N, C-alpha and C positions, 0 to 999 in steps of 0.2 A: 592624685585626685583632689586632695584638699587644697592644692595651690591654684586650682581652676575655679574661678567664681562661676563660670558657666555650668560646670559639673555640679557644683554645690546648689545652684539655683534649680537645676534640673531635678536633683534629688528631692528638694523641697516640694517641687511640683508633683513628682511621682508619689510621694507619701501623702500629699493632700488628696490626690485622686484616689489612692487606696483608702484613706480615712473617710471618704464620702460614702462608703458602703455601697459602691456600685458593683461589687463582686470581683473587682480587679485584685489580682494576686501579685505580690512583689516578692521575687526570689533573688536576693542579693548574691553576687559572686565575689567572694573575698579572695582575690588573686594576689599572692605574695604579701599578704597582710593578715594579721590575726584579727578576728572580729572584735576582740576586746580593745585593740588599738583604735578601732573605728568608734566603738561605743564610748570610750573614755578620752578620745582624741589625744593619744599619747604617741610616742615614736615620731614618725615623719609629720604627723599632724601638728605638732607643737610649733615648729618653725613656720609652717604655712599660716597658721592662725595668728601667730605673732605679727606677721606682715599684714594680714587682713584687718586686724583690730585697729591699725593705725588709721585706716580710711573708712572702714565699713563696720563700725562698732555695733549698730543695731542689727545688721544682716548677720553678723557673726553669731549672735544669740540664736537666730533662726537656723543657721547652718549647724551649729552645735547640737541643737535639739533634734534636727533631722538625722544627723550622723548617729546620735545616741539611739534613736528609734531604729534606724537601719541596722546598727550593730546588734540589736536585740532580736532581729528577725531571723528565722530559720532560712538558711540558704546553703550555698556550696562554699566550703572552705578549701581552696586549692593550694594552700601554703605547703602542705605536706606531700603533694603529688609531684613526682619527678617528671620533668619535661612538660608541665602544665597540662 
């Protein structure tokens, strides 16, 4: 997820829509990842962001903020469920 600029930009847009107070609800699905890795951008996020920071320094700040916010949302954590 973190290696895709498109996915990260979509996440930013989703959270902007949620924060406009239009009554939209965001329910993240944490599939095969711990929400704290999303919130803190650890694990697989480290390598992806190292690559992004070379070319997209300003966007990376926005993406990091969005991932932190998404990691703090209540959602479904499917890491512990067998067969997804």
